[in-house]
C-alpha positions in Angstrom: 0.5 0.0 0.1 1.7 3.2 -1.0 1.9 6.1 1.6 0.8 9.7 1.4 3.3 12.2 0.6 3.1 15.1 2.9 5.6 16.5 1.7 4.1 17.4 -1.4 1.1 18.6 0.2 3.5 20.9 2.5 5.1 22.8 -0.7 2.0 23.2 -2.4 0.6 24.9 1.2 3.7 27.2 1.1 3.6 28.1 -2.7 -0.5 29.0 -1.9 0.8 31.1 1.3 3.5 33.0 -0.7 1.0 33.8 -3.6 -1.8 35.2 -1.5 0.4 37.1 1.1 0.9 40.9 -0.3 4.4 42.2 -0.6 5.2 45.0 2.0 3.6 48.1 1.0 6.1 50.8 -0.9 7.1 54.1 1.4 5.7 57.5 0.0 8.1 59.1 -2.2 8.9 62.6 -0.4 9.5 64.3 -4.2 6.0 63.5 -4.5 4.8 65.3 -1.7 6.7 68.1 -2.2 5.2 68.4 -6.1 1.8 68.8 -4.7 2.6 71.5 -2.1 4.3 73.5 -4.8 1.3 72.9 -7.4 -1.1 74.1 -4.3 0.9 77.2 -3.8 1.2 78.2 -7.2 -2.4 79.3 -7.1 -1.8 81.4 -4.3 1.6 82.3 -3.9 2.6 85.8 -5.0 4.7 85.9 -8.2 8.3 85.8 -8.0 7.8 84.6 -4.6 10.8 82.2 -3.3 9.0 79.4 -1.4 10.9 77.2 0.9 9.6 74.1 2.2 10.4 72.2 5.6 11.5 68.7 5.7 9.3 66.1 3.7 11.1 62.8 4.8 8.6 61.9 6.9 6.8 60.7 3.8 9.1 57.6 3.7 7.0 56.2 6.8 4.1 56.4 4.8 2.8 54.0 2.8 2.5 55.0 -0.6 -0.9 56.6 -1.4 -2.9 55.0 -3.8 -4.9 58.0 -4.6 -4.0 61.8 -5.3 -2.6 64.0 -2.7 -4.6 66.5 -1.5 -3.1 69.9 0.5 -5.0 72.0 2.8 -2.7 75.4 3.4 -3.2 77.5 6.6 -1.3 80.2 8.3 -0.2 83.7 7.0 2.5 84.9 5.1 5.7 84.3 5.1 4.9 81.3 7.5 2.7 78.8 6.6 1.5 75.0 7.2 0.5 72.6 4.4 -1.4 69.5 5.3 -1.0 67.0 2.7 -3.7 64.4 2.7 -3.6 60.7 1.1 -7.1 59.0 0.8 -6.0 55.7 0.7 -4.7 54.3 3.0 -5.1 57.5 5.0 -2.4 59.7 6.4 -1.7 63.4 6.7 1.8 64.6 6.9 2.3 68.3 8.1 5.2 70.2 6.4 6.2 74.1 6.9 6.4 76.7 4.2 8.4 80.0 4.1 7.0 82.1 1.3 8.9 85.1 1.0 7.5 87.3 -1.4 9.6 89.7 -3.0 9.5 93.3 -5.3 11.8 95.4 -6.9 12.8 98.7 -4.8 15.3 101.6 -4.2 18.3 100.8 -2.2 21.4 102.4 -1.5 24.0 101.9 -4.2 26.8 102.8 -1.5 27.1 104.3 1.9 25.0 107.5 2.7 25.7 109.8 5.5 22.7 111.8 7.4 22.5 115.2 5.8 23.4 114.2 2.5 21.4 115.4 -0.7 20.7 112.5 -3.1 21.8 112.1 -6.6 20.6 109.7 -9.0 23.8 107.6 -8.7 23.4 107.4 -4.8 20.6 104.3 -5.9 19.8 101.4 -7.6 17.0 99.0 -7.7 17.0 95.5 -6.1 14.5 92.8 -5.6 14.2 92.4 -1.9 11.6 90.4 0.5 8.5 92.4 1.0 8.6 91.0 4.6 11.5 93.6 5.3 9.8 96.4 4.7 5.9 95.3 5.3 3.7 98.5 6.4 6.5 101.1 5.5 6.9 103.3 2.7 9.4 102.4 -0.2 10.1 103.6 -3.3 10.5 101.8 -6.7 11.7 104.5 -8.8 15.0 106.4 -7.6 13.5 110.2 -9.5 11.5 110.1 -6.6 14.1 110.8 -4.2 15.8 113.8 -6.4 16.7 116.5 -4.1 15.8 114.7 -1.0 18.3 114.1 2.0 19.3 111.4 4.4 17.7 112.1 7.8 20.4 109.3 9.2 23.4 106.9 8.0 22.3 104.8 5.3 24.6 101.6 4.3 25.6 100.2 1.1 22.2 97.9 -0.1 19.8 99.3 2.8 16.0 99.4 1.7 15.2 103.4 1.5 11.8 103.9 3.2 10.1 107.2 3.8 11.1 107.2 7.4 14.8 107.6 6.5 14.4 110.7 4.3 13.6 114.3 4.4 11.8 116.0 1.6 13.9 118.8 -0.6 13.5 122.3 1.2 10.5 124.0 -0.6 10.9 127.4 1.1 13.4 129.0 3.4 12.9 131.6 6.2 12.9 135.0 5.1 12.1 134.1 1.4 8.9 136.3 0.2 6.8 133.7 -1.6 3.7 133.8 -3.4 0.7 132.4 -1.0 -2.6 131.1 -2.6 -5.6 131.7 -0.1 -8.4 129.5 -0.9 -12.0 130.1 0.6 -14.3 127.5 -1.2 -14.1 127.9 -5.0 -12.2 131.1 -4.7 -8.5 131.8 -4.7 -6.7 134.9 -4.1 -2.8 135.2 -4.2 -0.9 137.3 -1.9 2.9 138.0 -1.3 4.0 136.8 2.2 7.6 136.3 3.9 8.2 133.0 5.4 9.1 133.0 8.9 10.5 129.5 8.9 12.1 126.6 6.2 9.5 124.3 5.1 9.4 121.3 3.5 6.5 119.8 1.1 4.3 118.7 4.0 5.3 121.0 6.7 2.9 123.6 8.1 5.1 126.9 8.7 4.3 130.3 9.8 3.8 133.4 7.1 3.9 137.1 7.6 2.2 139.5 5.6 4.1 142.2 5.0 1.5 144.6 4.6 -0.4 144.3 7.9 2.5 142.6 10.2 -0.1 139.8 10.8 1.2 136.1 11.2 -0.6 133.0 9.7 0.1 129.6 9.6 0.5 127.9 5.6 0.7 124.6 4.2 3.9 123.7 1.8 2.4 121.8 -1.1 4.0 120.3 -4.2 2.2 123.3 -5.8 3.0 126.0 -3.8 1.9 127.7 -0.7 -1.5 127.2 0.5 -3.8 128.9 3.3 -7.4 127.2 3.4 -10.0 129.1 4.7 -13.0 127.2 6.4 
């Protein structure tokens, strides 16, 4: 009588096990995570912005995503957070994002001393991160600074802001100038003597040489003006 072959059955069982056992899941490619974040930022980040991602190596510890990666952005520039979502097998990876928007602005081309009257060669245009001057007045054309002067020392490469400059002197003390007196729709001109030196935007005292009366007037880009209410 022939004995049954247990060895053959065991071999067939081993083969069946190898066929039906799934292979170990492959890890997620970090490059795909980075690509998904950049694609999401392309819709919201300012033009010419420099985008820097934090570490994405954590993706290597996630199973390879079987669907399209989704990205949710949160936070306020320049610092944001990207939440990368995988629908299957289902995981979320958080990555820090730094967005440095830049703009071409006027900067000092060389060291400028306090009190120095600006010349065109004092400036150049450079692309600078907006975060460096957010909330301050900057200049996009050096022509706007012609005749102005520095109120403080400016090193080469410094972004020039409104607080760094003094507008050109428009009238000097003792100078006789024409003053426009505005009352409603009526404008009357008279000659007066400036008691103070003034720049555009300043309010200075003037003297009517005929009556000796002192009165305040505003220095504007078009001349000296007194507005009567």
